[in-house]
PDB file with SEQRES, HELIX, SHEET and CRYST1 records, atoms N, CA, C and O in Angstrom:
SEQRES   1 A   78  UNK UNK UNK UNK UNK UNK UNK UNK UNK UNK UNK UNK UNK          
SEQRES   2 A   78  UNK UNK UNK UNK UNK UNK UNK UNK UNK UNK UNK UNK UNK          
SEQRES   3 A   78  UNK UNK UNK UNK UNK UNK UNK UNK UNK UNK UNK UNK UNK          
SEQRES   4 A   78  UNK UNK UNK UNK UNK UNK UNK UNK UNK UNK UNK UNK UNK          
SEQRES   5 A   78  UNK UNK UNK UNK UNK UNK UNK UNK UNK UNK UNK UNK UNK          
SEQRES   6 A   78  UNK UNK UNK UNK UNK UNK UNK UNK UNK UNK UNK UNK UNK          
HELIX    1 AA1 UNK A    3  UNK A    5  5                                   3    
HELIX    2 AA2 UNK A   55  UNK A   57  5                                   3    
HELIX    3 AA3 UNK A   58  UNK A   77  1                                  20    
SHEET    1 AA1 4 UNK A  11  UNK A  15  0                                        
SHEET    2 AA1 4 UNK A  18  UNK A  27 -1                                        
SHEET    3 AA1 4 UNK A  30  UNK A  43 -1                                        
SHEET    4 AA1 4 UNK A  46  UNK A  50 -1                                        
CRYST1    1.000    1.000    1.000  90.00  90.00  90.00 P 1           1          
ATOM      1  N   UNK A   1     100.776  96.765 101.610  1.00  0.00           N  
ATOM      2  CA  UNK A   1      99.921  97.421 102.578  1.00  0.00           C  
ATOM      3  C   UNK A   1      99.846  96.535 103.822  1.00  0.00           C  
ATOM      4  O   UNK A   1      99.554  95.345 103.704  1.00  0.00           O  
ATOM      5  N   UNK A   2     100.102  97.085 105.005  1.00  0.00           N  
ATOM      6  CA  UNK A   2     100.030  96.286 106.223  1.00  0.00           C  
ATOM      7  C   UNK A   2      98.627  95.720 106.425  1.00  0.00           C  
ATOM      8  O   UNK A   2      97.635  96.304 105.990  1.00  0.00           O  
ATOM      9  N   UNK A   3      98.568  94.584 107.088  1.00  0.00           N  
ATOM     10  CA  UNK A   3      97.296  93.893 107.266  1.00  0.00           C  
ATOM     11  C   UNK A   3      96.243  94.759 107.942  1.00  0.00           C  
ATOM     12  O   UNK A   3      95.074  94.704 107.558  1.00  0.00           O  
ATOM     13  N   UNK A   4      96.625  95.564 108.948  1.00  0.00           N  
ATOM     14  CA  UNK A   4      95.642  96.371 109.654  1.00  0.00           C  
ATOM     15  C   UNK A   4      95.107  97.525 108.804  1.00  0.00           C  
ATOM     16  O   UNK A   4      94.116  98.150 109.182  1.00  0.00           O  
ATOM     17  N   UNK A   5      95.732  97.817 107.681  1.00  0.00           N  
ATOM     18  CA  UNK A   5      95.256  98.857 106.777  1.00  0.00           C  
ATOM     19  C   UNK A   5      94.440  98.289 105.619  1.00  0.00           C  
ATOM     20  O   UNK A   5      94.021  99.036 104.735  1.00  0.00           O  
ATOM     21  N   UNK A   6      94.210  96.977 105.615  1.00  0.00           N  
ATOM     22  CA  UNK A   6      93.559  96.324 104.485  1.00  0.00           C  
ATOM     23  C   UNK A   6      92.156  96.864 104.220  1.00  0.00           C  
ATOM     24  O   UNK A   6      91.728  96.904 103.067  1.00  0.00           O  
ATOM     25  N   UNK A   7      91.441  97.274 105.246  1.00  0.00           N  
ATOM     26  CA  UNK A   7      90.079  97.748 105.066  1.00  0.00           C  
ATOM     27  C   UNK A   7      89.960  99.262 105.176  1.00  0.00           C  
ATOM     28  O   UNK A   7      88.872  99.784 105.416  1.00  0.00           O  
ATOM     29  N   UNK A   8      91.065  99.964 105.004  1.00  0.00           N  
ATOM     30  CA  UNK A   8      91.060 101.417 105.096  1.00  0.00           C  
ATOM     31  C   UNK A   8      91.192 102.023 103.709  1.00  0.00           C  
ATOM     32  O   UNK A   8      91.904 101.488 102.860  1.00  0.00           O  
ATOM     33  N   UNK A   9      90.508 103.137 103.478  1.00  0.00           N  
ATOM     34  CA  UNK A   9      90.668 103.805 102.179  1.00  0.00           C  
ATOM     35  C   UNK A   9      92.078 104.359 102.035  1.00  0.00           C  
ATOM     36  O   UNK A   9      92.742 104.667 103.026  1.00  0.00           O  
ATOM     37  N   UNK A  10      92.527 104.483 100.785  1.00  0.00           N  
ATOM     38  CA  UNK A  10      93.852 105.030 100.531  1.00  0.00           C  
ATOM     39  C   UNK A  10      93.802 106.529 100.267  1.00  0.00           C  
ATOM     40  O   UNK A  10      94.828 107.207 100.333  1.00  0.00           O  
ATOM     41  N   UNK A  11      92.614 107.049  99.967  1.00  0.00           N  
ATOM     42  CA  UNK A  11      92.483 108.483  99.711  1.00  0.00           C  
ATOM     43  C   UNK A  11      91.014 108.869  99.782  1.00  0.00           C  
ATOM     44  O   UNK A  11      90.130 108.054  99.521  1.00  0.00           O  
ATOM     45  N   UNK A  12      90.770 110.118 100.139  1.00  0.00           N  
ATOM     46  CA  UNK A  12      89.404 110.626 100.179  1.00  0.00           C  
ATOM     47  C   UNK A  12      89.382 112.040  99.616  1.00  0.00           C  
ATOM     48  O   UNK A  12      90.231 112.867  99.949  1.00  0.00           O  
ATOM     49  N   UNK A  13      88.410 112.305  98.768  1.00  0.00           N  
ATOM     50  CA  UNK A  13      88.182 113.643  98.231  1.00  0.00           C  
ATOM     51  C   UNK A  13      86.874 114.117  98.830  1.00  0.00           C  
ATOM     52  O   UNK A  13      85.857 113.429  98.749  1.00  0.00           O  
ATOM     53  N   UNK A  14      86.904 115.297  99.434  1.00  0.00           N  
ATOM     54  CA  UNK A  14      85.684 115.781 100.074  1.00  0.00           C  
ATOM     55  C   UNK A  14      85.483 117.254  99.770  1.00  0.00           C  
ATOM     56  O   UNK A  14      86.390 118.073  99.912  1.00  0.00           O  
ATOM     57  N   UNK A  15      84.271 117.563  99.350  1.00  0.00           N  
ATOM     58  CA  UNK A  15      83.827 118.939  99.153  1.00  0.00           C  
ATOM     59  C   UNK A  15      82.545 119.115  99.959  1.00  0.00           C  
ATOM     60  O   UNK A  15      81.479 118.650  99.554  1.00  0.00           O  
ATOM     61  N   UNK A  16      82.653 119.780 101.086  1.00  0.00           N  
ATOM     62  CA  UNK A  16      81.479 119.976 101.929  1.00  0.00           C  
ATOM     63  C   UNK A  16      80.906 118.646 102.363  1.00  0.00           C  
ATOM     64  O   UNK A  16      81.599 117.843 102.988  1.00  0.00           O  
ATOM     65  N   UNK A  17      79.655 118.407 102.041  1.00  0.00           N  
ATOM     66  CA  UNK A  17      78.989 117.177 102.470  1.00  0.00           C  
ATOM     67  C   UNK A  17      79.131 116.032 101.473  1.00  0.00           C  
ATOM     68  O   UNK A  17      78.595 114.946 101.691  1.00  0.00           O  
ATOM     69  N   UNK A  18      79.851 116.270 100.382  1.00  0.00           N  
ATOM     70  CA  UNK A  18      80.033 115.248  99.346  1.00  0.00           C  
ATOM     71  C   UNK A  18      81.427 114.646  99.471  1.00  0.00           C  
ATOM     72  O   UNK A  18      82.418 115.371  99.565  1.00  0.00           O  
ATOM     73  N   UNK A  19      81.497 113.327  99.472  1.00  0.00           N  
ATOM     74  CA  UNK A  19      82.823 112.700  99.532  1.00  0.00           C  
ATOM     75  C   UNK A  19      82.915 111.518  98.587  1.00  0.00           C  
ATOM     76  O   UNK A  19      81.942 110.806  98.337  1.00  0.00           O  
ATOM     77  N   UNK A  20      84.125 111.336  98.069  1.00  0.00           N  
ATOM     78  CA  UNK A  20      84.473 110.189  97.236  1.00  0.00           C  
ATOM     79  C   UNK A  20      85.633 109.498  97.944  1.00  0.00           C  
ATOM     80  O   UNK A  20      86.660 110.117  98.220  1.00  0.00           O  
ATOM     81  N   UNK A  21      85.462 108.223  98.233  1.00  0.00           N  
ATOM     82  CA  UNK A  21      86.478 107.458  98.949  1.00  0.00           C  
ATOM     83  C   UNK A  21      87.105 106.468  97.973  1.00  0.00           C  
ATOM     84  O   UNK A  21      86.399 105.765  97.249  1.00  0.00           O  
ATOM     85  N   UNK A  22      88.440 106.419  97.960  1.00  0.00           N  
ATOM     86  CA  UNK A  22      89.178 105.542  97.049  1.00  0.00           C  
ATOM     87  C   UNK A  22      89.762 104.381  97.849  1.00  0.00           C  
ATOM     88  O   UNK A  22      90.404 104.569  98.883  1.00  0.00           O  
ATOM     89  N   UNK A  23      89.520 103.182  97.337  1.00  0.00           N  
ATOM     90  CA  UNK A  23      89.979 101.947  97.961  1.00  0.00           C  
ATOM     91  C   UNK A  23      90.962 101.247  97.028  1.00  0.00           C  
ATOM     92  O   UNK A  23      90.780 101.251  95.810  1.00  0.00           O  
ATOM     93  N   UNK A  24      91.989 100.657  97.594  1.00  0.00           N  
ATOM     94  CA  UNK A  24      92.961  99.886  96.817  1.00  0.00           C  
ATOM     95  C   UNK A  24      92.710  98.407  97.056  1.00  0.00           C  
ATOM     96  O   UNK A  24      92.661  97.953  98.199  1.00  0.00           O  
ATOM     97  N   UNK A  25      92.552  97.662  95.974  1.00  0.00           N  
ATOM     98  CA  UNK A  25      92.303  96.230  96.052  1.00  0.00           C  
ATOM     99  C   UNK A  25      93.397  95.479  95.316  1.00  0.00           C  
ATOM    100  O   UNK A  25      93.730  95.797  94.174  1.00  0.00           O  
ATOM    101  N   UNK A  26      93.947  94.484  95.981  1.00  0.00           N  
ATOM    102  CA  UNK A  26      94.959  93.636  95.355  1.00  0.00           C  
ATOM    103  C   UNK A  26      94.263  92.531  94.567  1.00  0.00           C  
ATOM    104  O   UNK A  26      93.352  91.873  95.071  1.00  0.00           O  
ATOM    105  N   UNK A  27      94.698  92.337  93.333  1.00  0.00           N  
ATOM    106  CA  UNK A  27      94.146  91.275  92.495  1.00  0.00           C  
ATOM    107  C   UNK A  27      95.291  90.431  91.964  1.00  0.00           C  
ATOM    108  O   UNK A  27      96.459  90.759  92.173  1.00  0.00           O  
ATOM    109  N   UNK A  28      94.964  89.360  91.286  1.00  0.00           N  
ATOM    110  CA  UNK A  28      96.008  88.518  90.704  1.00  0.00           C  
ATOM    111  C   UNK A  28      96.748  89.240  89.594  1.00  0.00           C  
ATOM    112  O   UNK A  28      97.844  88.824  89.217  1.00  0.00           O  
ATOM    113  N   UNK A  29      96.179  90.305  89.062  1.00  0.00           N  
ATOM    114  CA  UNK A  29      96.827  91.112  88.018  1.00  0.00           C  
ATOM    115  C   UNK A  29      97.418  92.402  88.567  1.00  0.00           C  
ATOM    116  O   UNK A  29      97.673  93.336  87.807  1.00  0.00           O  
ATOM    117  N   UNK A  30      97.637  92.465  89.866  1.00  0.00           N  
ATOM    118  CA  UNK A  30      98.154  93.681  90.484  1.00  0.00           C  
ATOM    119  C   UNK A  30      97.036  94.416  91.196  1.00  0.00           C  
ATOM    120  O   UNK A  30      95.943  93.879  91.373  1.00  0.00           O  
ATOM    121  N   UNK A  31      97.309  95.645  91.602  1.00  0.00           N  
ATOM    122  CA  UNK A  31      96.283  96.367  92.346  1.00  0.00           C  
ATOM    123  C   UNK A  31      95.387  97.192  91.423  1.00  0.00           C  
ATOM    124  O   UNK A  31      95.771  97.587  90.322  1.00  0.00           O  
ATOM    125  N   UNK A  32      94.190  97.428  91.919  1.00  0.00           N  
ATOM    126  CA  UNK A  32      93.245  98.282  91.215  1.00  0.00           C  
ATOM    127  C   UNK A  32      92.560  99.158  92.259  1.00  0.00           C  
ATOM    128  O   UNK A  32      92.588  98.859  93.453  1.00  0.00           O  
ATOM    129  N   UNK A  33      91.956 100.224  91.801  1.00  0.00           N  
ATOM    130  CA  UNK A  33      91.262 101.133  92.704  1.00  0.00           C  
ATOM    131  C   UNK A  33      89.767 101.131  92.408  1.00  0.00           C  
ATOM    132  O   UNK A  33      89.349 101.059  91.252  1.00  0.00           O  
ATOM    133  N   UNK A  34      88.982 101.209  93.457  1.00  0.00           N  
ATOM    134  CA  UNK A  34      87.540 101.369  93.366  1.00  0.00           C  
ATOM    135  C   UNK A  34      87.159 102.611  94.162  1.00  0.00           C  
ATOM    136  O   UNK A  34      87.899 103.039  95.048  1.00  0.00           O  
ATOM    137  N   UNK A  35      86.019 103.180  93.848  1.00  0.00           N  
ATOM    138  CA  UNK A  35      85.555 104.352  94.590  1.00  0.00           C  
ATOM    139  C   UNK A  35      84.139 104.123  95.110  1.00  0.00           C  
ATOM    140  O   UNK A  35      83.341 103.405  94.508  1.00  0.00           O  
ATOM    141  N   UNK A  36      83.858 104.747  96.234  1.00  0.00           N  
ATOM    142  CA  UNK A  36      82.500 104.828  96.750  1.00  0.00           C  
ATOM    143  C   UNK A  36      82.192 106.308  96.943  1.00  0.00           C  
ATOM    144  O   UNK A  36      83.087 107.110  97.211  1.00  0.00           O  
ATOM    145  N   UNK A  37      80.922 106.658  96.805  1.00  0.00           N  
ATOM    146  CA  UNK A  37      80.505 108.053  96.956  1.00  0.00           C  
ATOM    147  C   UNK A  37      79.435 108.131  98.036  1.00  0.00           C  
ATOM    148  O   UNK A  37      78.661 107.194  98.232  1.00  0.00           O  
ATOM    149  N   UNK A  38      79.406 109.255  98.729  1.00  0.00           N  
ATOM    150  CA  UNK A  38      78.404 109.448  99.781  1.00  0.00           C  
ATOM    151  C   UNK A  38      78.186 110.932 100.010  1.00  0.00           C  
ATOM    152  O   UNK A  38      79.043 111.772  99.732  1.00  0.00           O  
ATOM    153  N   UNK A  39      77.007 111.213 100.525  1.00  0.00           N  
ATOM    154  CA  UNK A  39      76.688 112.554 101.024  1.00  0.00           C  
ATOM    155  C   UNK A  39      76.505 112.397 102.523  1.00  0.00           C  
ATOM    156  O   UNK A  39      75.718 111.565 102.974  1.00  0.00           O  
ATOM    157  N   UNK A  40      77.226 113.190 103.290  1.00  0.00           N  
ATOM    158  CA  UNK A  40      77.121 113.071 104.738  1.00  0.00           C  
ATOM    159  C   UNK A  40      76.178 114.153 105.260  1.00  0.00           C  
ATOM    160  O   UNK A  40      76.093 115.254 104.716  1.00  0.00           O  
ATOM    161  N   UNK A  41      75.475 113.799 106.330  1.00  0.00           N  
ATOM    162  CA  UNK A  41      74.540 114.751 106.936  1.00  0.00           C  
ATOM    163  C   UNK A  41      74.370 114.392 108.406  1.00  0.00           C  
ATOM    164  O   UNK A  41      74.673 113.280 108.839  1.00  0.00           O  
ATOM    165  N   UNK A  42      73.879 115.363 109.151  1.00  0.00           N  
ATOM    166  CA  UNK A  42      73.680 115.158 110.580  1.00  0.00           C  
ATOM    167  C   UNK A  42      72.194 114.987 110.854  1.00  0.00           C  
ATOM    168  O   UNK A  42      71.371 115.803 110.439  1.00  0.00           O  
ATOM    169  N   UNK A  43      71.866 113.907 111.564  1.00  0.00           N  
ATOM    170  CA  UNK A  43      70.496 113.615 111.978  1.00  0.00           C  
ATOM    171  C   UNK A  43      70.472 113.714 113.501  1.00  0.00           C  
ATOM    172  O   UNK A  43      70.826 112.764 114.200  1.00  0.00           O  
ATOM    173  N   UNK A  44      70.052 114.869 114.005  1.00  0.00           N  
ATOM    174  CA  UNK A  44      70.156 115.116 115.445  1.00  0.00           C  
ATOM    175  C   UNK A  44      71.610 115.277 115.823  1.00  0.00           C  
ATOM    176  O   UNK A  44      72.286 116.172 115.315  1.00  0.00           O  
ATOM    177  N   UNK A  45      72.104 114.428 116.704  1.00  0.00           N  
ATOM    178  CA  UNK A  45      73.515 114.452 117.110  1.00  0.00           C  
ATOM    179  C   UNK A  45      74.356 113.438 116.361  1.00  0.00           C  
ATOM    180  O   UNK A  45      75.564 113.350 116.582  1.00  0.00           O  
ATOM    181  N   UNK A  46      73.735 112.672 115.477  1.00  0.00           N  
ATOM    182  CA  UNK A  46      74.426 111.567 114.805  1.00  0.00           C  
ATOM    183  C   UNK A  46      74.732 111.904 113.345  1.00  0.00           C  
ATOM    184  O   UNK A  46      73.874 112.396 112.612  1.00  0.00           O  
ATOM    185  N   UNK A  47      75.987 111.625 112.936  1.00  0.00           N  
ATOM    186  CA  UNK A  47      76.371 111.789 111.535  1.00  0.00           C  
ATOM    187  C   UNK A  47      75.986 110.536 110.765  1.00  0.00           C  
ATOM    188  O   UNK A  47      76.202 109.419 111.235  1.00  0.00           O  
ATOM    189  N   UNK A  48      75.411 110.725 109.574  1.00  0.00           N  
ATOM    190  CA  UNK A  48      74.990 109.604 108.736  1.00  0.00           C  
ATOM    191  C   UNK A  48      75.471 109.837 107.309  1.00  0.00           C  
ATOM    192  O   UNK A  48      75.913 110.930 106.956  1.00  0.00           O  
ATOM    193  N   UNK A  49      75.376 108.787 106.498  1.00  0.00           N  
ATOM    194  CA  UNK A  49      75.747 108.875 105.082  1.00  0.00           C  
ATOM    195  C   UNK A  49      74.578 108.428 104.227  1.00  0.00           C  
ATOM    196  O   UNK A  49      73.792 107.565 104.617  1.00  0.00           O  
ATOM    197  N   UNK A  50      74.481 109.032 103.057  1.00  0.00           N  
ATOM    198  CA  UNK A  50      73.444 108.672 102.097  1.00  0.00           C  
ATOM    199  C   UNK A  50      74.081 108.499 100.729  1.00  0.00           C  
ATOM    200  O   UNK A  50      75.076 109.148 100.407  1.00  0.00           O  
ATOM    201  N   UNK A  51      73.497 107.621  99.930  1.00  0.00           N  
ATOM    202  CA  UNK A  51      73.960 107.467  98.545  1.00  0.00           C  
ATOM    203  C   UNK A  51      73.106 108.316  97.601  1.00  0.00           C  
ATOM    204  O   UNK A  51      73.303 108.282  96.386  1.00  0.00           O  
ATOM    205  N   UNK A  52      72.166 109.071  98.154  1.00  0.00           N  
ATOM    206  CA  UNK A  52      71.329 109.952  97.344  1.00  0.00           C  
ATOM    207  C   UNK A  52      71.896 111.360  97.321  1.00  0.00           C  
ATOM    208  O   UNK A  52      72.423 111.847  98.321  1.00  0.00           O  
ATOM    209  N   UNK A  53      71.782 112.006  96.174  1.00  0.00           N  
ATOM    210  CA  UNK A  53      72.318 113.353  96.006  1.00  0.00           C  
ATOM    211  C   UNK A  53      71.242 114.263  95.441  1.00  0.00           C  
ATOM    212  O   UNK A  53      70.467 113.859  94.574  1.00  0.00           O  
ATOM    213  N   UNK A  54      71.198 115.487  95.934  1.00  0.00           N  
ATOM    214  CA  UNK A  54      70.247 116.466  95.433  1.00  0.00           C  
ATOM    215  C   UNK A  54      70.801 117.216  94.239  1.00  0.00           C  
ATOM    216  O   UNK A  54      71.966 117.060  93.873  1.00  0.00           O  
ATOM    217  N   UNK A  55      69.955 118.028  93.642  1.00  0.00           N  
ATOM    218  CA  UNK A  55      70.335 118.815  92.468  1.00  0.00           C  
ATOM    219  C   UNK A  55      71.607 119.625  92.722  1.00  0.00           C  
ATOM    220  O   UNK A  55      72.489 119.681  91.866  1.00  0.00           O  
ATOM    221  N   UNK A  56      71.701 120.250  93.894  1.00  0.00           N  
ATOM    222  CA  UNK A  56      72.856 121.097  94.185  1.00  0.00           C  
ATOM    223  C   UNK A  56      74.124 120.301  94.470  1.00  0.00           C  
ATOM    224  O   UNK A  56      75.214 120.872  94.516  1.00  0.00           O  
ATOM    225  N   UNK A  57      73.996 119.000  94.660  1.00  0.00           N  
ATOM    226  CA  UNK A  57      75.163 118.140  94.916  1.00  0.00           C  
ATOM    227  C   UNK A  57      75.799 117.603  93.645  1.00  0.00           C  
ATOM    228  O   UNK A  57      76.954 117.178  93.671  1.00  0.00           O  
ATOM    229  N   UNK A  58      75.078 117.613  92.544  1.00  0.00           N  
ATOM    230  CA  UNK A  58      75.516 116.889  91.345  1.00  0.00           C  
ATOM    231  C   UNK A  58      76.837 117.426  90.786  1.00  0.00           C  
ATOM    232  O   UNK A  58      77.740 116.640  90.500  1.00  0.00           O  
ATOM    233  N   UNK A  59      76.968 118.725  90.628  1.00  0.00           N  
ATOM    234  CA  UNK A  59      78.225 119.268  90.091  1.00  0.00           C  
ATOM    235  C   UNK A  59      79.369 119.128  91.086  1.00  0.00           C  
ATOM    236  O   UNK A  59      80.518 118.936  90.689  1.00  0.00           O  
ATOM    237  N   UNK A  60      79.061 119.224  92.373  1.00  0.00           N  
ATOM    238  CA  UNK A  60      80.081 119.023  93.404  1.00  0.00           C  
ATOM    239  C   UNK A  60      80.571 117.576  93.359  1.00  0.00           C  
ATOM    240  O   UNK A  60      81.770 117.318  93.464  1.00  0.00           O  
ATOM    241  N   UNK A  61      79.645 116.640  93.204  1.00  0.00           N  
ATOM    242  CA  UNK A  61      80.015 115.229  93.085  1.00  0.00           C  
ATOM    243  C   UNK A  61      80.868 115.003  91.843  1.00  0.00           C  
ATOM    244  O   UNK A  61      81.844 114.255  91.887  1.00  0.00           O  
ATOM    245  N   UNK A  62      80.505 115.647  90.739  1.00  0.00           N  
ATOM    246  CA  UNK A  62      81.291 115.504  89.507  1.00  0.00           C  
ATOM    247  C   UNK A  62      82.720 116.002  89.712  1.00  0.00           C  
ATOM    248  O   UNK A  62      83.668 115.372  89.242  1.00  0.00           O  
ATOM    249  N   UNK A  63      82.881 117.126  90.409  1.00  0.00           N  
ATOM    250  CA  UNK A  63      84.226 117.657  90.674  1.00  0.00           C  
ATOM    251  C   UNK A  63      85.023 116.704  91.560  1.00  0.00           C  
ATOM    252  O   UNK A  63      86.209 116.478  91.320  1.00  0.00           O  
ATOM    253  N   UNK A  64      84.379 116.149  92.576  1.00  0.00           N  
ATOM    254  CA  UNK A  64      85.061 115.212  93.468  1.00  0.00           C  
ATOM    255  C   UNK A  64      85.459 113.941  92.721  1.00  0.00           C  
ATOM    256  O   UNK A  64      86.549 113.410  92.936  1.00  0.00           O  
ATOM    257  N   UNK A  65      84.582 113.451  91.846  1.00  0.00           N  
ATOM    258  CA  UNK A  65      84.914 112.267  91.046  1.00  0.00           C  
ATOM    259  C   UNK A  65      86.064 112.547  90.083  1.00  0.00           C  
ATOM    260  O   UNK A  65      86.912 111.682  89.864  1.00  0.00           O  
ATOM    261  N   UNK A  66      86.098 113.747  89.506  1.00  0.00           N  
ATOM    262  CA  UNK A  66      87.210 114.100  88.614  1.00  0.00           C  
ATOM    263  C   UNK A  66      88.522 114.121  89.380  1.00  0.00           C  
ATOM    264  O   UNK A  66      89.537 113.630  88.885  1.00  0.00           O  
ATOM    265  N   UNK A  67      88.512 114.688  90.591  1.00  0.00           N  
ATOM    266  CA  UNK A  67      89.727 114.697  91.405  1.00  0.00           C  
ATOM    267  C   UNK A  67      90.155 113.279  91.772  1.00  0.00           C  
ATOM    268  O   UNK A  67      91.348 112.977  91.784  1.00  0.00           O  
ATOM    269  N   UNK A  68      89.197 112.412  92.069  1.00  0.00           N  
ATOM    270  CA  UNK A  68      89.516 111.013  92.377  1.00  0.00           C  
ATOM    271  C   UNK A  68      90.125 110.328  91.161  1.00  0.00           C  
ATOM    272  O   UNK A  68      91.095 109.581  91.283  1.00  0.00           O  
ATOM    273  N   UNK A  69      89.560 110.582  89.998  1.00  0.00           N  
ATOM    274  CA  UNK A  69      90.080 110.027  88.741  1.00  0.00           C  
ATOM    275  C   UNK A  69      91.534 110.444  88.534  1.00  0.00           C  
ATOM    276  O   UNK A  69      92.380 109.617  88.195  1.00  0.00           O  
ATOM    277  N   UNK A  70      91.817 111.728  88.738  1.00  0.00           N  
ATOM    278  CA  UNK A  70      93.184 112.236  88.563  1.00  0.00           C  
ATOM    279  C   UNK A  70      94.131 111.615  89.574  1.00  0.00           C  
ATOM    280  O   UNK A  70      95.264 111.279  89.230  1.00  0.00           O  
ATOM    281  N   UNK A  71      93.686 111.456  90.824  1.00  0.00           N  
ATOM    282  CA  UNK A  71      94.531 110.872  91.855  1.00  0.00           C  
ATOM    283  C   UNK A  71      94.873 109.435  91.514  1.00  0.00           C  
ATOM    284  O   UNK A  71      96.027 109.025  91.634  1.00  0.00           O  
ATOM    285  N   UNK A  72      93.877 108.662  91.087  1.00  0.00           N  
ATOM    286  CA  UNK A  72      94.113 107.264  90.738  1.00  0.00           C  
ATOM    287  C   UNK A  72      95.109 107.159  89.592  1.00  0.00           C  
ATOM    288  O   UNK A  72      96.016 106.328  89.634  1.00  0.00           O  
ATOM    289  N   UNK A  73      94.950 107.986  88.576  1.00  0.00           N  
ATOM    290  CA  UNK A  73      95.866 107.918  87.440  1.00  0.00           C  
ATOM    291  C   UNK A  73      97.267 108.408  87.799  1.00  0.00           C  
ATOM    292  O   UNK A  73      98.247 107.939  87.221  1.00  0.00           O  
ATOM    293  N   UNK A  74      97.377 109.327  88.727  1.00  0.00           N  
ATOM    294  CA  UNK A  74      98.703 109.763  89.198  1.00  0.00           C  
ATOM    295  C   UNK A  74      99.404 108.617  89.933  1.00  0.00           C  
ATOM    296  O   UNK A  74     100.625 108.487  89.849  1.00  0.00           O  
ATOM    297  N   UNK A  75      98.642 107.787  90.651  1.00  0.00           N  
ATOM    298  CA  UNK A  75      99.239 106.649  91.340  1.00  0.00           C  
ATOM    299  C   UNK A  75      99.757 105.627  90.355  1.00  0.00           C  
ATOM    300  O   UNK A  75     100.804 105.019  90.580  1.00  0.00           O  
ATOM    301  N   UNK A  76      99.040 105.430  89.271  1.00  0.00           N  
ATOM    302  CA  UNK A  76      99.480 104.479  88.258  1.00  0.00           C  
ATOM    303  C   UNK A  76     100.736 104.969  87.539  1.00  0.00           C  
ATOM    304  O   UNK A  76     101.574 104.167  87.125  1.00  0.00           O  
ATOM    305  N   UNK A  77     100.861 106.285  87.393  1.00  0.00           N  
ATOM    306  CA  UNK A  77     102.012 106.857  86.691  1.00  0.00           C  
ATOM    307  C   UNK A  77     103.262 106.850  87.572  1.00  0.00           C  
ATOM    308  O   UNK A  77     104.382 106.889  87.065  1.00  0.00           O  
ATOM    309  N   UNK A  78     103.068 106.801  88.887  1.00  0.00           N  
ATOM    310  CA  UNK A  78     104.219 106.867  89.815  1.00  0.00           C  
ATOM    311  C   UNK A  78     104.986 105.560  89.868  1.00  0.00           C  
ATOM    312  O   UNK A  78     105.973 105.453  90.595  1.00  0.00           O  
TER     313      UNK A  78                                                      
END                                                                             
């Protein structure tokens, strides 16, 4: 991975306001993937992110996490 891409996610799964971001980290045992989750919302004219999810977000978050899981495992199989 080029140096300028070191702090960029390698993949993002997004369903509406719910997103799962996948990061690739190099370790002494090879690379591994980590994920972060967020709900995005607009506060006035500014877009913000929250780590809190409402009742209606939970199944959407689960679907996004499942897609992230599948993507990560597809990368390992390639």
